[in-house]
VOPAGU-2260 file (C-alpha; in pm, 1 decimal, decimal comma):
REM VOPAGU-2260
SITE   aa  ch    i         X         Y         Z
SITE  UNK   A    0    9909,6   -2204,7   -3602,0
SITE  UNK   A    1    9768,3   -1905,3   -3407,0
SITE  UNK   A    2    9510,0   -1974,3   -3160,3
SITE  UNK   A    3    9290,6   -1777,2   -2914,2
SITE  UNK   A    4    9249,7   -1872,6   -2537,4
SITE  UNK   A    5    8974,2   -1710,2   -2340,3
SITE  UNK   A    6    9018,2   -1638,1   -1973,0
SITE  UNK   A    7    8721,1   -1530,1   -1762,3
SITE  UNK   A    8    8791,0   -1356,2   -1440,0
SITE  UNK   A    9    8527,2   -1504,3   -1248,2
SITE  UNK   A   10    8539,4   -1488,8    -870,0
SITE  UNK   A   11    8824,9   -1316,3    -682,6
SITE  UNK   A   12    8995,8   -1610,6    -497,6
SITE  UNK   A   13    9340,3   -1479,9    -369,9
SITE  UNK   A   14    9354,4   -1773,4    -114,6
SITE  UNK   A   15    9330,7   -2030,8    -393,8
SITE  UNK   A   16    9645,1   -2196,8    -558,0
SITE  UNK   A   17    9763,0   -1985,2    -846,1
SITE  UNK   A   18    9768,9   -2277,5   -1108,3
SITE  UNK   A   19    9426,9   -2335,1   -1235,0
SITE  UNK   A   20    9278,7   -2086,2   -1008,4
SITE  UNK   A   21    8902,8   -2073,1   -1138,8
SITE  UNK   A   22    8886,2   -1696,9   -1058,4
SITE  UNK   A   23    9135,7   -1429,1   -1040,3
SITE  UNK   A   24    9426,1   -1348,4    -794,3
SITE  UNK   A   25    9364,3    -972,0    -808,5
SITE  UNK   A   26    9035,8    -774,8    -842,1
SITE  UNK   A   27    9124,5    -427,3    -725,0
SITE  UNK   A   28    8904,8     -92,4    -730,1
SITE  UNK   A   29    8612,4    -279,8    -883,3
SITE  UNK   A   30    8262,2    -426,1    -772,9
SITE  UNK   A   31    8132,7    -771,5    -827,8
SITE  UNK   A   32    7837,9    -780,2   -1092,5
SITE  UNK   A   33    7625,5   -1015,6   -1252,2
SITE  UNK   A   34    7744,0   -1292,2   -1492,8
SITE  UNK   A   35    8103,1   -1292,8   -1344,6
SITE  UNK   A   36    8164,2    -941,5   -1451,0
SITE  UNK   A   37    8304,7    -651,4   -1243,8
SITE  UNK   A   38    8177,4    -305,8   -1247,6
SITE  UNK   A   39    8350,1      34,8   -1159,9
SITE  UNK   A   40    8433,6     182,4    -804,4
SITE  UNK   A   41    8366,3     551,5    -861,3
SITE  UNK   A   42    8610,1     779,4    -691,4
SITE  UNK   A   43    8541,7    1016,9    -387,4
SITE  UNK   A   44    8395,1    1358,7    -451,8
SITE  UNK   A   45    8379,4    1621,3    -192,1
SITE  UNK   A   46    8017,4    1672,0     -35,2
SITE  UNK   A   47    8073,6    2017,8     121,1
SITE  UNK   A   48    8028,0    1932,7     491,6
SITE  UNK   A   49    8325,8    1889,1     736,3
SITE  UNK   A   50    8389,9    1788,4    1102,5
SITE  UNK   A   51    8653,0    1946,6    1303,6
SITE  UNK   A   52    8862,9    1635,9    1323,7
SITE  UNK   A   53    8876,4    1284,5    1189,6
SITE  UNK   A   54    8538,4    1115,7    1215,1
SITE  UNK   A   55    8514,2     824,1    1458,7
SITE  UNK   A   56    8151,7     665,5    1391,6
SITE  UNK   A   57    7875,6     786,7    1173,2
SITE  UNK   A   58    7534,8     653,6    1056,9
SITE  UNK   A   59    7273,1     744,2     810,9
SITE  UNK   A   60    6926,2     809,7     937,7
SITE  UNK   A   61    6621,4     956,8     779,0
SITE  UNK   A   62    6376,3    1211,6     952,4
SITE  UNK   A   63    5990,1    1199,0     907,6
SITE  UNK   A   64    6014,1    1386,3     568,0
SITE  UNK   A   65    6251,5    1101,5     444,0
SITE  UNK   A   66    6545,6    1335,2     428,4
SITE  UNK   A   67    6879,5    1202,5     498,4
SITE  UNK   A   68    7026,7    1275,7     838,2
SITE  UNK   A   69    7382,9    1171,6     922,5
SITE  UNK   A   70    7491,7    1153,2    1285,6
SITE  UNK   A   71    7851,1    1098,8    1378,1
SITE  UNK   A   72    8133,2    1188,3    1610,3
SITE  UNK   A   73    8514,9    1258,4    1650,9
SITE  UNK   A   74    8711,9    1182,7    1948,4
SITE  UNK   A   75    8573,8    1472,5    2152,0
SITE  UNK   A   76    8240,4    1582,2    1979,3
SITE  UNK   A   77    7927,2    1477,1    1813,4
SITE  UNK   A   78    7761,3    1620,7    1513,4
SITE  UNK   A   79    7432,8    1629,8    1297,4
SITE  UNK   A   80    7477,8    1669,9     908,2
SITE  UNK   A   81    7185,6    1755,7     687,0
SITE  UNK   A   82    7266,6    2021,0     418,4
SITE  UNK   A   83    7530,7    2168,7     673,4
SITE  UNK   A   84    7712,1    2004,1     968,0
SITE  UNK   A   85    7651,9    2108,8    1324,4
SITE  UNK   A   86    7887,6    1993,7    1592,8
SITE  UNK   A   87    7869,8    1964,1    1964,3
SITE  UNK   A   88    8196,3    1972,1    2128,5
SITE  UNK   A   89    8333,6    1947,1    2481,1
SITE  UNK   A   90    8287,9    1573,7    2531,6
SITE  UNK   A   91    8530,0    1340,7    2683,7
SITE  UNK   A   92    8798,7    1194,2    2467,0
SITE  UNK   A   93    8742,2     834,4    2350,3
SITE  UNK   A   94    9056,2     627,7    2306,2
SITE  UNK   A   95    9220,1     527,0    1973,3
SITE  UNK   A   96    9027,7     246,8    1821,7
SITE  UNK   A   97    8688,5     332,9    1968,0
SITE  UNK   A   98    8408,1     510,6    1807,5
SITE  UNK   A   99    8052,8     639,2    1871,8
SITE  UNK   A  100    7767,6     391,6    1839,8
SITE  UNK   A  101    7409,3     526,8    1754,4
SITE  UNK   A  102    7046,2     425,8    1779,1
SITE  UNK   A  103    6722,9     557,9    1657,8
SITE  UNK   A  104    6421,2     540,1    1891,1
SITE  UNK   A  105    6116,8     693,7    1751,4
SITE  UNK   A  106    6192,4    1072,2    1710,8
SITE  UNK   A  107    6513,5    1033,9    1954,8
SITE  UNK   A  108    6855,7     952,5    1853,8
SITE  UNK   A  109    7103,0     813,2    2098,3
SITE  UNK   A  110    7479,7     803,3    2096,5
SITE  UNK   A  111    7726,0     608,1    2328,6
SITE  UNK   A  112    8081,1     593,6    2367,3
SITE  UNK   A  113    8348,5     499,7    2636,4
SITE  UNK   A  114    8416,6     772,5    2902,2
SITE  UNK   A  115    8094,6     947,0    2826,3
SITE  UNK   A  116    7745,5     958,2    2966,4
SITE  UNK   A  117    7483,4     856,8    2695,9
SITE  UNK   A  118    7394,4    1158,6    2469,4
SITE  UNK   A  119    7080,8    1210,7    2260,5
SITE  UNK   A  120    6903,7    1429,8    2021,5
SITE  UNK   A  121    6527,9    1499,9    2151,3
SITE  UNK   A  122    6391,0    1534,8    1789,1
SITE  UNK   A  123    6555,6    1404,1    1461,1
SITE  UNK   A  124    6361,7    1672,7    1257,2
SITE  UNK   A  125    6474,0    1968,8    1455,8
SITE  UNK   A  126    6734,3    1912,2    1713,3
SITE  UNK   A  127    7096,3    1961,2    1619,6
SITE  UNK   A  128    7251,3    1985,2    1963,5
SITE  UNK   A  129    7353,5    1681,5    2156,5
SITE  UNK   A  130    7277,6    1664,5    2539,7
SITE  UNK   A  131    7317,5    1411,1    2816,0
SITE  UNK   A  132    7034,6    1154,5    2840,9
SITE  UNK   A  133    6809,7    1212,6    3170,1
SITE  UNK   A  134    6723,6     922,9    3395,5
SITE  UNK   A  135    7079,5     841,4    3512,6
SITE  UNK   A  136    7150,1     564,2    3237,4
SITE  UNK   A  137    7507,5     422,4    3291,6
SITE  UNK   A  138    7805,8     505,0    3091,3
SITE  UNK   A  139    7820,9     244,3    2808,4
SITE  UNK   A  140    8012,4     182,7    2467,1
SITE  UNK   A  141    7706,9      17,4    2275,1
SITE  UNK   A  142    7349,0     102,9    2213,1
SITE  UNK   A  143    7054,4     -33,0    2013,6
SITE  UNK   A  144    6670,4     -15,6    1999,8
SITE  UNK   A  145    6530,3    -352,6    2088,8
SITE  UNK   A  146    6163,0    -380,8    2066,7
SITE  UNK   A  147    6038,5    -100,9    2283,0
SITE  UNK   A  148    6345,1     -66,4    2490,8
SITE  UNK   A  149    6682,0     118,7    2444,2
SITE  UNK   A  150    6941,5    -134,6    2542,0
SITE  UNK   A  151    7299,5     -46,4    2634,7
SITE  UNK   A  152    7598,3    -284,5    2640,1
SITE  UNK   A  153    7949,3    -296,6    2754,3
SITE  UNK   A  154    7870,3     -95,1    3062,9
SITE  UNK   A  155    8153,7      94,4    3241,6
SITE  UNK   A  156    8316,5    -142,3    3483,0
SITE  UNK   A  157    8102,0    -430,0    3362,2
SITE  UNK   A  158    8201,4    -508,4    2999,0
SITE  UNK   A  159    7970,5    -823,0    2965,3
SITE  UNK   A  160    7668,8    -642,9    3102,6
SITE  UNK   A  161    7359,0    -513,0    2920,9
SITE  UNK   A  162    7111,8    -283,3    3067,9
SITE  UNK   A  163    6781,1    -154,6    2924,7
SITE  UNK   A  164    6554,4     148,0    2978,3
SITE  UNK   A  165    6195,0     154,1    3104,2
SITE  UNK   A  166    5954,4      13,0    2844,7
SITE  UNK   A  167    5895,3     275,8    2573,1
SITE  UNK   A  168    6064,7     549,9    2772,9
SITE  UNK   A  169    6438,0     563,8    2716,9
SITE  UNK   A  170    6451,1     921,6    2876,6
SITE  UNK   A  171    6281,8     781,1    3182,3
SITE  UNK   A  172    6450,1     671,3    3502,0
SITE  UNK   A  173    6698,4     391,8    3456,9
SITE  UNK   A  174    6777,6     119,6    3711,6
SITE  UNK   A  175    6592,2    -206,6    3810,2
SITE  UNK   A  176    6202,7    -154,8    3832,6
SITE  UNK   A  177    5944,0    -432,4    3767,5
SITE  UNK   A  178    5671,6    -178,1    3694,9
SITE  UNK   A  179    5855,6     -17,8    3427,7
SITE  UNK   A  180    6052,9    -335,5    3311,5
SITE  UNK   A  181    6379,1    -143,9    3337,9
SITE  UNK   A  182    6661,7    -373,1    3412,8
SITE  UNK   A  183    7014,5    -521,7    3368,1
SITE  UNK   A  184    7175,8    -864,8    3321,4
SITE  UNK   A  185    7537,9    -992,0    3312,6
SITE  UNK   A  186    7593,6   -1213,0    3005,2
SITE  UNK   A  187    7804,6   -1525,5    3008,2
SITE  UNK   A  188    8159,8   -1399,9    3100,7
SITE  UNK   A  189    8316,1   -1675,1    2920,2
SITE  UNK   A  190    8210,3   -1492,5    2595,3
SITE  UNK   A  191    8387,6   -1171,3    2696,2
SITE  UNK   A  192    8291,5    -815,5    2648,0
SITE  UNK   A  193    7966,0    -710,6    2460,1
SITE  UNK   A  194    8104,5    -595,8    2124,6
SITE  UNK   A  195    7787,4    -475,4    1964,0
SITE  UNK   A  196    7406,2    -503,8    1995,7
SITE  UNK   A  197    7196,8    -529,0    1688,0
SITE  UNK   A  198    6852,4    -436,7    1758,2
SITE  UNK   A  199    6500,3    -499,2    1607,9
SITE  UNK   A  200    6233,7    -724,0    1732,6
SITE  UNK   A  201    6488,3    -913,6    1923,1
SITE  UNK   A  202    6848,9    -837,9    2015,7
SITE  UNK   A  203    7149,3   -1010,2    1845,5
SITE  UNK   A  204    7423,0    -957,7    2105,1
SITE  UNK   A  205    7780,8   -1013,2    1972,7
SITE  UNK   A  206    8021,3   -1083,3    2237,1
SITE  UNK   A  207    8400,2   -1127,9    2188,8
SITE  UNK   A  208    8378,3   -1510,0    2190,7
SITE  UNK   A  209    8008,4   -1585,4    2142,2
SITE  UNK   A  210    7675,3   -1450,6    1999,5
SITE  UNK   A  211    7343,1   -1468,7    2179,4
SITE  UNK   A  212    6980,8   -1388,5    2082,3
SITE  UNK   A  213    6777,0   -1191,9    2340,1
SITE  UNK   A  214    6404,4   -1252,8    2317,2
SITE  UNK   A  215    6133,9   -1037,8    2515,9
SITE  UNK   A  216    5946,2   -1253,4    2742,6
SITE  UNK   A  217    5807,2    -977,4    2982,6
SITE  UNK   A  218    5837,8    -934,9    3377,0
SITE  UNK   A  219    6001,3   -1057,7    3580,7
SITE  UNK   A  220    6308,0   -1183,4    3345,6
SITE  UNK   A  221    6194,9    -940,2    3064,8
SITE  UNK   A  222    6453,4   -1105,8    2827,0
SITE  UNK   A  223    6547,0   -1470,8    2759,2
SITE  UNK   A  224    6892,1   -1541,7    2623,4
SITE  UNK   A  225    6977,5   -1807,5    2365,5
SITE  UNK   A  226    7329,2   -1889,9    2268,2
SITE  UNK   A  227    7345,9   -1912,7    1885,0
SITE  UNK   A  228    7723,5   -1960,8    1849,7
SITE  UNK   A  229    7985,7   -2062,5    2113,8
SITE  UNK   A  230    8370,6   -1986,8    2086,7
SITE  UNK   A  231    8310,6   -1767,8    1777,9
SITE  UNK   A  232    8201,5   -1400,6    1826,6
SITE  UNK   A  233    8296,0   -1055,2    1685,7
SITE  UNK   A  234    8633,8    -910,3    1699,5
SITE  UNK   A  235    8554,7    -574,2    1545,6
SITE  UNK   A  236    8244,1    -399,5    1710,3
SITE  UNK   A  237    8187,3    -180,6    1419,1
SITE  UNK   A  238    8263,6    -458,0    1178,0
SITE  UNK   A  239    7896,5    -559,5    1165,3
SITE  UNK   A  240    7660,4    -471,5     869,2
SITE  UNK   A  241    7294,8    -573,7     886,9
SITE  UNK   A  242    7071,0    -653,4     587,8
SITE  UNK   A  243    6730,0    -716,9     721,2
SITE  UNK   A  244    6770,7   -1019,5     959,9
SITE  UNK   A  245    7116,1   -1098,4     817,0
SITE  UNK   A  246    7411,6    -978,6    1002,4
SITE  UNK   A  247    7755,2    -982,8     838,1
SITE  UNK   A  248    8042,8    -975,1    1082,2
SITE  UNK   A  249    8424,2   -1031,5    1128,7
SITE  UNK   A  250    8541,4   -1308,9    1375,3
SITE  UNK   A  251    8879,3   -1429,4    1481,1
SITE  UNK   A  252    8875,8   -1685,5    1191,6
SITE  UNK   A  253    8723,0   -1470,7     909,6
SITE  UNK   A  254    8396,0   -1336,7     784,9
SITE  UNK   A  255    8053,5   -1487,1     842,2
SITE  UNK   A  256    7689,6   -1415,2     825,3
SITE  UNK   A  257    7411,4   -1491,2    1074,9
SITE  UNK   A  258    7046,9   -1491,7    1057,7
SITE  UNK   A  259    6984,4   -1491,7    1439,7
SITE  UNK   A  260    6986,5   -1870,9    1466,9
SITE  UNK   A  261    7275,7   -2014,3    1285,8
SITE  UNK   A  262    7604,4   -1882,9    1148,4
SITE  UNK   A  263    7750,9   -1938,7     787,7
SITE  UNK   A  264    8112,5   -1864,9     644,6
SITE  UNK   A  265    8141,9   -1628,2     364,6
SITE  UNK   A  266    8522,1   -1583,4     337,1
SITE  UNK   A  267    8664,5   -1943,4     406,6
SITE  UNK   A  268    8886,2   -2066,7     140,9
SITE  UNK   A  269    8820,0   -1748,6     -64,1
SITE  UNK   A  270    8956,2   -1436,4      99,2
SITE  UNK   A  271    9011,1   -1497,1     470,5
SITE  UNK   A  272    9372,3   -1581,4     442,2
SITE  UNK   A  273    9444,1   -1266,5     218,0
SITE  UNK   A  274    9268,3   -1047,3     473,6
SITE  UNK   A  275    9478,1   -1175,4     771,3
SITE  UNK   A  276    9792,4   -1150,3     562,8
SITE  UNK   A  277    9703,9    -775,3     478,2
SITE  UNK   A  278    9527,6    -629,8     782,3
SITE  UNK   A  279    9745,1    -482,6    1060,3
SITE  UNK   A  280    9706,0    -740,7    1343,8
SITE  UNK   A  281    9716,4    -475,2    1604,9
SITE  UNK   A  282    9417,9    -273,8    1449,2
SITE  UNK   A  283    9200,0    -556,9    1340,0
SITE  UNK   A  284    8933,9    -459,7    1602,3
SITE  UNK   A  285    8896,1    -124,3    1432,2
SITE  UNK   A  286    8766,4    -285,0    1108,7
SITE  UNK   A  287    8436,4    -126,7    1013,1
SITE  UNK   A  288    8149,3    -221,2     793,5
SITE  UNK   A  289    7851,6     -55,0     618,7
SITE  UNK   A  290    7585,7    -158,1     347,1
SITE  UNK   A  291    7628,7      -8,5      -2,7
SITE  UNK   A  292    7276,1     -35,4    -136,6
SITE  UNK   A  293    7344,2     100,2    -469,9
SITE  UNK   A  294    7599,3    -162,1    -553,6
SITE  UNK   A  295    7436,4    -440,2    -330,1
SITE  UNK   A  296    7779,5    -504,5    -137,5
SITE  UNK   A  297    7874,5    -512,4     215,2
SITE  UNK   A  298    8176,2    -274,6     269,1
SITE  UNK   A  299    8449,6    -343,6     526,7
SITE  UNK   A  300    8711,5     -74,5     571,6
SITE  UNK   A  301    9044,1    -196,5     751,9
SITE  UNK   A  302    9393,8     -69,8     831,8
SITE  UNK   A  303    9677,1    -251,4     669,3
SITE  UNK   A  304    9956,8     -22,1     773,8
SITE  UNK   A  305   10035,4     196,4    1065,1
SITE  UNK   A  306    9811,5     491,6     979,2
SITE  UNK   A  307    9437,8     501,5     899,2
SITE  UNK   A  308    9187,1     301,8     703,8
SITE  UNK   A  309    9340,0     240,4     362,6
SITE  UNK   A  310    9165,5     -67,0     216,4
SITE  UNK   A  311    8804,9    -156,9     124,4
SITE  UNK   A  312    8653,8    -514,7     101,9
SITE  UNK   A  313    8339,2    -563,9    -107,0
SITE  UNK   A  314    8110,3    -861,2     -54,2
SITE  UNK   A  315    7836,5    -891,2    -309,4
SITE  UNK   A  316    7529,0   -1044,1    -134,5
SITE  UNK   A  317    7365,0   -1079,5    -471,1
SITE  UNK   A  318    7637,7   -1268,8    -643,4
SITE  UNK   A  319    7830,3   -1409,7    -355,4
SITE  UNK   A  320    8173,1   -1275,8    -475,1
SITE  UNK   A  321    8428,1   -1039,1    -345,4
SITE  UNK   A  322    8670,2    -759,5    -455,5
SITE  UNK   A  323    8875,1    -488,5    -289,6
SITE  UNK   A  324    8995,8    -132,5    -318,9
SITE  UNK   A  325    9278,4      77,4    -195,4
SITE  UNK   A  326    9124,1     402,9     -81,6
SITE  UNK   A  327    9201,0     589,0     246,5
SITE  UNK   A  328    8905,7     715,5     452,6
SITE  UNK   A  329    8820,6     818,2     812,6
SITE  UNK   A  330    8491,8     631,1     820,4
SITE  UNK   A  331    8244,2     481,6     566,1
SITE  UNK   A  332    7877,9     565,3     571,7
SITE  UNK   A  333    7574,1     536,6     378,0
SITE  UNK   A  334    7439,2     833,5     181,1
SITE  UNK   A  335    7130,1     949,1     -14,3
SITE  UNK   A  336    7153,1    1162,2    -331,7
SITE  UNK   A  337    6914,4    1454,2    -355,1
SITE  UNK   A  338    6881,0    1387,2    -710,9
SITE  UNK   A  339    7001,4    1628,3   -1012,4
SITE  UNK   A  340    6779,0    1805,9   -1262,7
SITE  UNK   A  341    6869,6    1895,9   -1624,4
SITE  UNK   A  342    6976,2    2253,4   -1542,6
SITE  UNK   A  343    7214,2    2136,1   -1269,1
SITE  UNK   A  344    7363,5    1858,8   -1522,7
SITE  UNK   A  345    7423,9    2134,0   -1773,7
SITE  UNK   A  346    7596,2    2338,2   -1496,4
SITE  UNK   A  347    7823,9    2033,3   -1389,5
SITE  UNK   A  348    7912,1    1916,7   -1738,2
SITE  UNK   A  349    7903,2    2229,9   -1963,5
SITE  UNK   A  350    7638,2    2073,3   -2200,5
SITE  UNK   A  351    7424,8    1755,3   -2201,4
SITE  UNK   A  352    7641,0    1602,3   -2486,3
SITE  UNK   A  353    7929,6    1596,4   -2245,5
SITE  UNK   A  354    7765,1    1387,2   -1977,3
SITE  UNK   A  355    7964,9    1052,4   -1948,0
SITE  UNK   A  356    7672,0     866,1   -1827,7
SITE  UNK   A  357    7328,4     764,2   -1938,3
SITE  UNK   A  358    7051,8     986,0   -1813,0
SITE  UNK   A  359    6904,3     666,0   -1688,9
SITE  UNK   A  360    7186,6     613,8   -1454,2
SITE  UNK   A  361    7078,7     552,8   -1097,7
SITE  UNK   A  362    7342,7     819,1    -974,9
SITE  UNK   A  363    7077,4    1080,7   -1117,8
SITE  UNK   A  364    6779,5     913,3    -948,6
SITE  UNK   A  365    6639,9    1115,3    -660,7
SITE  UNK   A  366    6688,0     961,8    -332,6
SITE  UNK   A  367    6929,1     707,0    -462,1
SITE  UNK   A  368    7116,7     513,2    -180,0
SITE  UNK   A  369    7497,1     545,0    -241,8
SITE  UNK   A  370    7818,8     508,7     -44,1
SITE  UNK   A  371    7983,7     796,7     143,9
SITE  UNK   A  372    8279,9     841,1     349,2
SITE  UNK   A  373    8462,9    1091,6     564,8
SITE  UNK   A  374    8812,0    1188,4     479,2
SITE  UNK   A  375    9017,7    1391,2     718,8
SITE  UNK   A  376    8684,5    1511,2     861,7
SITE  UNK   A  377    8531,4    1613,1     516,9
SITE  UNK   A  378    8236,9    1433,8     378,1
SITE  UNK   A  379    8255,1    1258,9      44,0
SITE  UNK   A  380    8054,6    1033,5    -176,9
SITE  UNK   A  381    8156,2     764,4    -419,3
SITE  UNK   A  382    8018,0     947,2    -716,3
SITE  UNK   A  383    8320,8    1065,5    -922,5
SITE  UNK   A  384    8522,5     912,7   -1208,9
SITE  UNK   A  385    8582,8     547,2   -1167,3
SITE  UNK   A  386    8916,5     467,0   -1020,7
SITE  UNK   A  387    9187,4     275,5   -1209,5
SITE  UNK   A  388    9099,3     -96,9   -1181,8
SITE  UNK   A  389    9329,4    -397,8   -1191,4
SITE  UNK   A  390    9275,4    -769,8   -1242,7
SITE  UNK   A  391    9512,6   -1065,9   -1246,6
SITE  UNK   A  392    9413,4   -1408,7   -1358,3
SITE  UNK   A  393    9549,0   -1730,3   -1198,0
SITE  UNK   A  394    9797,9   -1935,3   -1399,0
SITE  UNK   A  395    9678,0   -2114,1   -1686,6
SITE  UNK   A  396    9828,2   -2340,8   -1966,9
SITE  UNK   A  397    9663,2   -2287,1   -2313,8
SITE  UNK   A  398    9838,4   -2576,7   -2436,9
SITE  UNK   A  399    9925,6   -2817,7   -2157,7
SITE  UNK   A  400   10278,2   -2955,1   -2128,4
SITE  UNK   A  401   10396,0   -2713,9   -2407,2
SITE  UNK   A  402   10540,2   -2379,1   -2419,0
SITE  UNK   A  403   10342,3   -2104,6   -2596,3
SITE  UNK   A  404   10417,2   -1783,3   -2746,1
SITE  UNK   A  405   10164,0   -1496,2   -2679,2
SITE  UNK   A  406   10135,0   -1198,0   -2916,6
SITE  UNK   A  407    9816,5   -1021,5   -2815,1
SITE  UNK   A  408    9572,8    -979,1   -2521,3
SITE  UNK   A  409    9229,2    -857,3   -2600,0
SITE  UNK   A  410    9004,3    -747,9   -2302,9
SITE  UNK   A  411    8642,0    -865,8   -2292,1
SITE  UNK   A  412    8467,3    -541,4   -2165,7
SITE  UNK   A  413    8205,2    -279,2   -2218,1
SITE  UNK   A  414    8376,9      56,7   -2210,2
SITE  UNK   A  415    8368,4     407,6   -2355,8
SITE  UNK   A  416    8746,9     450,5   -2390,7
SITE  UNK   A  417    8943,4     132,9   -2501,8
SITE  UNK   A  418    9248,5     240,8   -2315,2
SITE  UNK   A  419    9333,2     -84,6   -2143,6
SITE  UNK   A  420    9696,6    -199,2   -2053,4
SITE  UNK   A  421    9796,3    -550,0   -2018,9
SITE  UNK   A  422   10094,7    -760,8   -1935,9
SITE  UNK   A  423   10184,0   -1130,1   -1903,9
SITE  UNK   A  424   10341,9   -1317,1   -1612,3
SITE  UNK   A  425   10498,3   -1658,7   -1699,2
SITE  UNK   A  426   10607,6   -1916,5   -1447,6
SITE  UNK   A  427   10796,8   -2250,3   -1517,6
SITE  UNK   A  428   10783,1   -2573,2   -1307,3
SITE  UNK   A  429   11079,9   -2456,7   -1092,3
SITE  UNK   A  430   10902,5   -2129,0    -985,8
SITE  UNK   A  431   11105,6   -1890,7   -1196,1
SITE  UNK   A  432   10896,1   -1612,9   -1329,1
SITE  UNK   A  433   10932,7   -1361,2   -1606,6
SITE  UNK   A  434   10708,5   -1049,9   -1674,5
SITE  UNK   A  435   10644,2    -876,3   -1998,6
SITE  UNK   A  436   10621,6    -502,3   -2026,9
SITE  UNK   A  437   10285,5    -340,0   -1967,4
SITE  UNK   A  438   10141,5    -238,6   -2311,2
SITE  UNK   A  439    9847,4     -20,5   -2399,4
SITE  UNK   A  440    9575,7    -147,6   -2640,0
SITE  UNK   A  441    9577,8     -31,2   -3000,5
SITE  UNK   A  442    9329,1      56,1   -3256,6
SITE  UNK   A  443    9205,3    -279,5   -3257,4
SITE  UNK   A  444    9132,3    -302,7   -2899,0
SITE  UNK   A  445    9407,9    -562,9   -2830,9
SITE  UNK   A  446    9753,3    -511,3   -2640,1
SITE  UNK   A  447   10050,0    -639,2   -2857,8
SITE  UNK   A  448   10203,2    -814,8   -2571,1
SITE  UNK   A  449   10497,1   -1038,1   -2626,8
SITE  UNK   A  450   10584,2   -1340,9   -2401,9
SITE  UNK   A  451   10678,3   -1705,4   -2398,3
SITE  UNK   A  452   10662,5   -1970,0   -2130,8
SITE  UNK   A  453   10471,6   -2272,5   -1965,3
SITE  UNK   A  454   10225,9   -2138,6   -1704,7
SITE  UNK   A  455   10083,6   -1795,8   -1787,3
SITE  UNK   A  456    9882,0   -1519,5   -1592,8
SITE  UNK   A  457    9734,5   -1208,5   -1755,0
SITE  UNK   A  458    9720,8    -857,0   -1579,5
SITE  UNK   A  459    9472,8    -623,5   -1704,0
SITE  UNK   A  460    9450,4    -250,5   -1605,3
SITE  UNK   A  461    9177,4      -7,4   -1682,9
SITE  UNK   A  462    9287,1     345,0   -1643,6
SITE  UNK   A  463    9055,0     593,4   -1462,8
SITE  UNK   A  464    8752,0     678,3   -1676,5
SITE  UNK   A  465    8403,7     556,9   -1756,3
SITE  UNK   A  466    8337,9     185,2   -1811,7
SITE  UNK   A  467    8051,5     -54,3   -1752,6
SITE  UNK   A  468    8184,6    -401,6   -1706,7
SITE  UNK   A  469    8480,6    -622,8   -1750,6
SITE  UNK   A  470    8457,7   -1000,4   -1777,7
SITE  UNK   A  471    8790,3   -1128,2   -1869,3
SITE  UNK   A  472    9047,4   -1133,4   -2167,3
SITE  UNK   A  473    9123,9   -1338,1   -2495,4
SITE  UNK   A  474    9491,1   -1426,7   -2550,5
SITE  UNK   A  475    9641,5   -1484,8   -2897,6
SITE  UNK   A  476    9904,5   -1756,6   -2897,5
SITE  UNK   A  477   10086,9   -2017,0   -3091,9
SITE  UNK   A  478   10290,9   -2321,4   -2965,5
SITE  UNK   A  479   10660,7   -2250,8   -2913,4
SITE  UNK   A  480   10959,4   -2492,6   -2917,3
SITE  UNK   A  481   11227,7   -2566,9   -2667,9
SITE  UNK   A  482   11584,9   -2471,4   -2742,1
């Protein structure tokens, strides 16, 4: 008798055992969505602006008119990108693995990197040429606005030191002055280098082996330091993404989140082992992070091979689930859509009937926050046709202690083009594995796959093209005998 076995993809759990994995072992080129489903990751589309070299640090800001301004840099330059990109060249080269850090302070924008004096824009609304900050601030790798101070970290020659500007005057005279409250402090050297400063009302300072919170107390001390984590810090200075008071970061033992007073794991027994198996250990410190507001995920870009960034990790804070993608970029960055009117839609797609998306799509909403990336210096946004996506379930036994013969796999999905491909992977108790051919779905929406074995996994592939969500698969099977 033919029966149907339903397999829901659920959470991506590559670190869990394969047999009876409650989620799936592969969730590639997709984004976690509500109800255990996955949505599409859209492909990169050129955005028209380009830097002179691969980008090494970038951040999305907004001017007083609420227009998007991206500030960024290469190994030897800084740039400002609005509708066009303006580059300031002639800066000292930063080493491989380092990048520019940025901080907005009222109308000023500051940038720091190794081997360079701090640079700034005097007015985010009008200035597109970077210049050295007056007042003799020290050379530093990191910067952040904390309360009414500009704070620098990883000072040249003193990697565990922080130094802050005069009160509400980052272009004033730096040094130690009780009247202006400018000063410096050496943090616990056991915690190592200052990897990143996350600003706000107080500072969350990530060192290599510890995390401290700095609270403003006024003269003479100015700042009080409270240790919130010992022995665990941040191994990737740009692998930190902030969502309000929550800061997501990469430590030596995986991915965590802190609210400034405690630290919680988000990757333990889920994706940490997979990450450390796939990341290039010599380039783990180059891992970078950004918030993708459109998809409600934190995105980490990391290097798996000997080249550049080639893999993206997605963590959905809304659904507490993960996925990943294989995409090559220089640097991931937030972006803001200008919005598209009906005339421009007609020009893009030929006629309105050919638009593959609903006109209610958030991609057409003015000011929509989306994900962008620089590729070989060129600016792109993730707004194209969805990439080909792949899922693979853990091993299951539709009929325990009995071999089964599978004749069809039916995707559980909402799609425009029912062009899925499917295959089966069987493994016996001795570990021997057999894999069926990959078969496309037919007119009924099912793939006529043929396979027989004990423990079974399903691989489902959605080719590039429009789709809404994918949740799992239904498998048609019947009991098979032994010979």
